[in-house]
C-alpha positions in Angstrom: 7.6 5.6 -4.8 4.7 3.1 -5.6 6.1 2.3 -9.0 9.6 1.8 -7.6 8.7 -0.3 -4.6 5.0 -1.4 -4.3 5.5 -4.5 -2.2 9.2 -5.2 -1.9 10.2 -5.1 -5.6 9.4 -2.3 -7.9 7.7 -2.4 -11.3 10.7 -0.5 -12.7 13.0 -3.5 -12.0 11.4 -5.5 -14.8 9.4 -3.0 -16.8 12.0 -0.2 -16.8 11.7 3.3 -15.4 9.2 4.4 -18.1 7.3 1.1 -18.5 8.9 0.3 -21.9 9.9 -3.2 -20.8 13.4 -4.5 -20.6 15.6 -7.6 -20.7 15.4 -9.3 -17.3 17.7 -12.2 -18.1 19.9 -13.7 -20.8 20.4 -17.4 -20.9 21.5 -20.2 -23.2 19.2 -23.0 -24.2 20.3 -25.8 -26.5 23.2 -23.7 -27.6 21.0 -20.7 -28.5 21.1 -17.4 -26.6 17.7 -16.4 -25.4 16.3 -13.4 -23.5 13.6 -13.1 -20.9 12.0 -9.7 -21.6 9.2 -8.0 -19.7 6.3 -6.5 -21.7 5.8 -2.9 -22.3 3.2 -1.6 -19.9 3.0 2.1 -20.6 0.8 1.7 -23.7 -1.9 -0.6 -22.3 -5.5 0.4 -22.3 -6.7 1.1 -18.7 -9.0 -2.0 -18.6 -6.1 -4.3 -19.6 -3.7 -2.6 -17.2 -6.1 -3.2 -14.3 -6.9 -6.7 -15.4 -3.2 -7.7 -15.4 -3.1 -7.3 -11.6 -5.9 -9.9 -11.1 -4.7 -12.3 -13.7 -2.3 -15.2 -12.9 1.2 -14.7 -14.4 4.0 -17.2 -14.7 6.7 -14.7 -13.7 5.2 -11.5 -12.4 4.7 -11.5 -8.6 1.2 -11.4 -7.2 0.8 -7.9 -5.8 -2.1 -7.2 -3.5 -2.7 -3.6 -4.5 -5.8 -1.5 -3.9 -7.8 -0.1 -6.7 -6.4 3.3 -5.9 -2.8 2.0 -6.0 -3.3 0.4 -9.4 -4.9 3.6 -10.6 -2.0 5.7 -9.3 0.4 3.4 -11.2 -1.6 3.7 -14.4 -1.7 7.5 -14.1 2.0 7.6 -13.3 2.9 5.7 -16.5 0.5 7.9 -18.6 2.1 11.1 -17.2 5.6 9.8 -17.9 4.6 9.0 -21.5 3.2 12.5 -22.0 6.3 14.1 -20.6 8.5 12.2 -22.9 6.6 13.3 -26.0 7.2 17.0 -25.1 
């Protein structure tokens, strides 16, 4: 539930159900088709994953998650990745 709706909008909406990233929007700029794609987050080292919640982003909403909530999200993604390998 935390991954799908931590504070009004879920991580899955931008990063996909497994954290593999996905195309958020497609747009045209100066006649060229461009894509806004979210990054893959299921392969981040733990330290980088945690740091991403305290770093200012241009697009990602600022979530006010506790250490335990961030840890739960990280463990959730790690477990999904392990299940996919099997």
